[in-house]
C-alpha positions in Angstrom: 8.7 43.1 85.6 9.7 45.4 82.8 12.5 43.0 82.0 10.0 40.2 82.0 7.8 42.2 79.7 10.7 43.1 77.5 11.6 39.4 77.2 8.1 38.5 76.5 7.9 41.2 73.9 11.2 39.9 72.4 9.8 36.4 72.3 6.6 37.6 70.7 8.6 39.6 68.2 10.7 36.5 67.3 7.5 34.4 67.1 6.0 37.1 64.8 9.1 37.1 62.6 9.0 33.3 62.5 5.3 33.4 61.6 6.1 36.0 58.9 8.9 33.8 57.5 6.5 30.8 57.6 3.8 32.8 55.9 6.3 33.9 53.2 7.4 30.3 52.7 3.8 29.2 52.5 3.1 31.9 49.9 6.1 30.8 47.9 5.1 27.2 48.2 1.5 28.2 47.2 2.9 30.1 44.3 5.0 27.0 43.3 1.9 24.9 43.7 -0.1 27.1 41.4 2.8 27.0 38.9 3.0 23.2 39.1 -0.8 23.0 38.9 -0.8 25.2 35.8 2.0 23.1 34.3 0.0 20.0 35.0 -3.1 21.5 33.3 -1.0 22.4 30.3 0.5 18.9 30.2 -3.0 17.3 30.4 -4.2 19.6 27.6 -1.2 18.7 25.4 -1.8 15.0 26.2 -5.4 15.3 25.1 -4.4 17.1 21.9 -1.8 14.4 21.2 -4.3 11.6 21.9 -6.8 13.3 19.5 -4.1 13.5 16.8 -3.1 9.9 17.3 -6.8 8.8 17.1 -7.2 10.8 13.9 -3.9 9.4 12.5 -4.9 5.8 13.5 -8.3 6.3 11.9 -6.6 7.4 8.6 -4.2 4.4 8.8 -7.1 2.1 9.4 -9.0 3.5 6.3 -5.8 3.3 4.2 -5.3 -0.3 5.4 -8.8 -1.3 4.4 -8.4 0.6 1.0 -5.2 -1.3 0.3 -6.8 -4.7 1.3 -9.7 -3.9 -1.1 -7.3 -3.0 -3.9 -5.3 -6.1 -3.3 -8.4 -8.3 -3.4 -9.5 -6.5 -6.6 -6.0 -7.0 -8.2 -6.1 -10.7 -7.2 -9.5 -11.1 -8.8 -8.3 -9.2 -11.8 -5.2 -11.4 -12.0 -7.3 -14.6 -11.8 -9.6 -13.2 -14.5 -6.6 -12.4 -16.6 -5.2 -15.9 -16.0 -8.5 -17.4 -17.1 -8.6 -15.2 -20.2 -5.0 -16.2 -20.9 -5.9 -19.9 -20.5 -8.8 -19.4 -23.0 -6.5 -17.6 -25.4 -3.9 -20.4 -25.1 -6.6 -22.9 -25.9 -7.7 -20.9 -28.9 -4.1 -20.6 -30.0 -3.6 -24.4 -29.7 -6.8 -24.9 -31.8 -5.5 -22.4 -34.4 -2.1 -24.1 -34.4 -3.7 -27.4 -35.0 -5.9 -26.0 -37.7 -2.9 -24.3 -39.3 -0.9 -27.5 -39.2 -3.8 -29.3 -41.0 -4.1 -26.4 -43.4 -0.3 -26.5 -44.1 -0.4 -30.3 -44.7 -3.3 -29.8 -47.1 -1.5 -27.0 -48.9 1.7 -29.1 -49.0 -0.4 -31.9 -50.6 -1.9 -29.5 -53.1 1.5 -28.1 -54.0 2.9 -31.7 -54.4 -0.1 -32.5 -56.5 0.5 -29.4 -58.6 4.2 -30.4 -59.0 3.2 -33.9 -60.0 0.6 -32.5 -62.5 3.2 -30.1 -63.9 5.7 -32.9 -64.2 3.0 -35.0 -66.0 2.1 -32.2 -68.2 5.8 -31.6 -69.1 6.2 -35.3 -69.9 3.1 -35.2 -72.0 4.3 -32.0 -73.7 7.7 -33.6 -74.5 6.0 -36.7 -75.9 3.7 -34.5 -77.9 6.6 -32.5 -79.3 8.5 -35.7 -80.0 5.4 -37.2 -81.7 5.0 -33.9 -83.6 8.6 -34.0 -84.8 8.4 -37.6 -85.8 5.4 -36.9 -88.0 
């Protein structure tokens, strides 16, 4: 019966050692689980920070995009206004050119008339001189 008790005690001791090993393993596993949990919480926090940054950055990009679209539309309107002004100026230039051509023709006619008058006067002067010498 002592042997039987000794065997029983040995079995109980082995069971206790096995339970202690299992308990240590569970503690280690629990510690690992806590570490994994903490790592996951950190990763989630980092993800939320990144998402907030991306949202902010996307908002800025969206604002910049609308600002650029507005500027582009303003430049297009400005360009079309400049084109209209250029067309008006071109029309005025054509009018001035036409007017200048008429003015140049008029001046040329006046110069030709002046040359003709000068020639006439020179002829008259020569006749007058010739008449004067003859007398």
